[in-house]
N, C-alpha and C positions, 0 to 999 in steps of 0.2 A: 202332403199338401202340394199342389201345383205352384211352382215358383215363378214360372214365366211362360210366355206363349199363349196360344189360344186355349180355351177351356175344352177339355174332352167331353164329348156328349155321351160317352159310355163308361161304366165302371172301368177302373184300371185292372189290369191283369193282376191276379193274386188278391184282389180285394173280396171280402165276403158280401153277401146280399144285404147285410145290415150295415154296410158302409157306403158313402157316396164319393164321388170324384169332384163334383161341381159346385153344388150349393146345398146349404141348410135351410130348412123351412120351420117356422113355428106357427101354431094355429090356435085359436081361442085364447081366453086369458080371463084373469081377474085384474083390474076391472073388466066386467063381463063384456065380451068382444066376440065378433065374428071375423076379425082380421087375420089374414095369412101374410106373415112377413117372409122375405127371402134374402139371404146374405151369401156372398161368394166365399168359398174356402180360400181362395187365392189372394184376396185383398182385405186389409182392415178397413172397412167403411161401414156406414150406416145402412142397415137393411131397408129394403124397398117393399113397397105394397105388392102383393101378388093375388089380389082379388079377396074374395070372402067366402066364409062357410055359408051353408044354406040357413044355420040357426046359430045365434050367438051362444056360446057356452064356454065353461072353464072346467078344469080338472079332467079333461078328456085324455084318451090314450091315442098314441100315434104309432102307425105301422106303415112301412115302405115296400112297394113293389119296385121294379127297375124303372118304371115310367111315371108312377103316380103315388101321391101321398094319401093316407086314409086317417081320418079323425073320428073316433068312435066314443059314444056316450058323452058323459060330462055333467049329468045331472040325474036325480031320481026320476024325473019325468021324461028324459030325453034318451031314447034308444037309437037315435040316428047315427048311421055310419055315413060320413061324407067322403067323397073322392074328388081329388083335384090333380090336374096335370102338372108335371114338373117342367114342362116346356112351354105351357100357355098360361097367361095370367087371367084367364076368363072366369076363374072362381070355381067353387066346388059344386058338385051335383050329388043328389041322394044316392046312396049305394046300399040300401037295405037297412036292417035294423039288428041291434043286439037283442037277446032273449030278455033282457031286463035293463032299465036305466042304472047306470052306476057311475057316480063320481069318484074320483081318486083311484082309478084303475091303472094298471101297467100295460103297455103295448110291447108285442114281439112280433117278429116277421120271419116266415120261412120263404122260400122262393115263390110259392104259390098261394099262400094264405096269410092273413093277419090274425093275431090272437090278443084277446083283451081279458086280462086276468085280475082277480081281486076287485076292490072297490067298496062301496058303502051305499048299497040301495036303500036300506033302512037301518041295518047294522052291518058290520064287516062281513064280506062274503068270501068264500074260497073258490067260486066257480070260474072256469075258463071258457070263454066263447071263441069259436073259429069261424071266419068268413073268408070265402074265395075272393081273390082279386079280380077274377074275370067275370063274375056273375053277380048280379044284383038281387040277392035273396036274403032271407033272414038268417043270422048266424046259427050255428049248430053248437050244442053242448060238447065240450072237449074235456071232460073230466074236472078234476078239482085240484087246487093248492093243498098242501098238507094241512095247513090251518088257514083260516081267513086272514086277509091282509088289506088294509086301506092305506093307500098312498105308498105303495112300494115303488122301487125303481124297477125297470125292465131292460133286459139285455138278450141278445140272440146269437147262438152259435149256427152252424150249418144244419144241425138236427134238433136242437132243443131251444126252448125258451126258458129264461131265468127271471125270477122276481127276487129282490133283495130288501129286507127291512120292511117297514110299514107299521101299521097300528093294529093290534088285536087286543082290545081293552087297554093295554099299555104298548109302548113301543117295543118292537122285536128286532132281533139281529140275524134271524134265519135267512138263508138263501135257499129257495126252492128251484127244482129243475123238472120240466115236463117234456115229454117227447112230442115233436110236431107230428109224427106219423101215426100215433096210437092214442086212443081216448082212454087214459088211465090216470089215476091219482099221482100227483107230482111226488118227487122224492127229495128228501133232505140233501142239500149240497154244500154243507159247511155253514159257517157263520161270518158275519161282519164283526170287526173288533168292537163296535159300540151299537147299541140298539137305537135305531133312527127311523124317522119317517119324513115325508115331504122333501125327498131328495130327487135326483135324477140318474139315469143310467146311460152308459155308452158300451160299445162293442168293437173289439178287434176280431180276426179269425179265431184267435185262441183264448181271449180273455174277456171277462165282463168287468165293468167299472162301476162303482157306486160313488156318487159325487154329492158332497154337501149334505144338507139335511138338518133336521131339528131333533135334539135329543131331549126336549121338553122344557117346559117354562120359558119359552121364547128364546132358547139358547140355540143358535145356529153354528154349524161347524163348517170349516173350510176343507176338511180332509178329502182326499181322493183315495179310494181302496181299490184293489185289483184282485180278482180271484180267477183261477184257471178253469176253463170249461171242461177239461179232461180230468180233473181230480177233485175230490171232495175234502177240502182243507179250509182253514180259517184264512179270510182275506188278508192281504199284506197292504201296507202303506204304499201309495204311488204318488207322493207329493201333495200339494195343496192348491186350492184356488187362491187367487189374490185377496179375495174377501171371504168372509163367512157367508154362506148362501143357503137358504131354505126356500119354502113357498113354492115347491114343485117347479123349478126352472125347467126349460126344455133341454133335453140331452140329444145331441146330434153328433154323428161320426163320420169322419172322411176316412180315407184309406190309412192315414198316419196320425191324425189328431182327434181328440175328443173336444167338443164344444158345449159350453154350459151357458145358455141364454136366459136372461131375466131372472125371475125369482125375487126373493126378499133378502135384504140385508138390514139387520137391526129393526125388523118389522116394517121396514119401508121398501116399496116395489122399486126394482132397478131395471135399467134398460141395457145394462153392460153384457156383452158377449165376451166370455173368456175361452182360451184355447189351451189345451195341454197336449204334450206328446204322448202318444199311446205306448211307445217303446221305452221311454226313459222317465225316471222319477225325478221330476223338476217342478217347480212352481209354475202355475198357469200364467199366461200373458193376455193382455187386453187385445180383443179382436174386434173392435168396433161396437156398434150399439144397435138395438132394436129401435123401431120407429117411436116407441113410447115405453115407459116403465110399466112393467106387468109381470104376473106370475101365474102359476098354475096352468101351464100350457102343454100342448102336445108338440113333439119334435119329430121331423122326418128328414130324409136325406136323399140326394140325387147324385 
């Protein structure tokens, strides 16, 4: 995180494409909303308004290019992919469509494409859609997850997208990995320590993080779990959020911190943004607030 001086307008050296240096963004929500919020990585303050999506929606997936945020899907009838600028608060524009509407999907990002995986169009799905950041076209099929998953978390390495947890009949603990470069079925990549859904994900260059979630019967957890992108092993504990958190909060990653924004605590929506260190196993700290209490959001970073 930047501690002083002017904000850099480009990612820091050594950061991955799935991390930002300047700001985090949340888009869409329950209560159903079209609002885009922006907050600074460098200061603990309330988020500001950053325009609106073209359509109000919740449970959408977020993907990030170096200059723009993308919000895809969000309901059975909504296939829209929205695009908004990280440097202008003029609001989102239409950027094509997914192959099917899908609430509760996970977003991943390569340097050139966004990926939307899993979700629940009518029942849990395993399909992965891919869309180009530079062209406004309908997304293409990009293979499948190993099994369907509704409301998994999403993470990105330089070459692979990852989904963790979710629901397929019951909650699952599987971590799945799929290649950005090839349209093939995802591979198993280890397990979470607990079967969870309704959580969020973060990324560093070498690790994925699975944060919070629901283990069932309204029970939310504060646990942060970390898994290596390079090896297929069970995830390890990486500290905790200050509060139990479910309700699909937005997951946003800077070059050295993970941010968990909104979601639900004890079945009540929250506006709190928490920050945890990607490199050390410590309890997360408060990092300001969203404009309002809400959950089921997409998260992006710049």
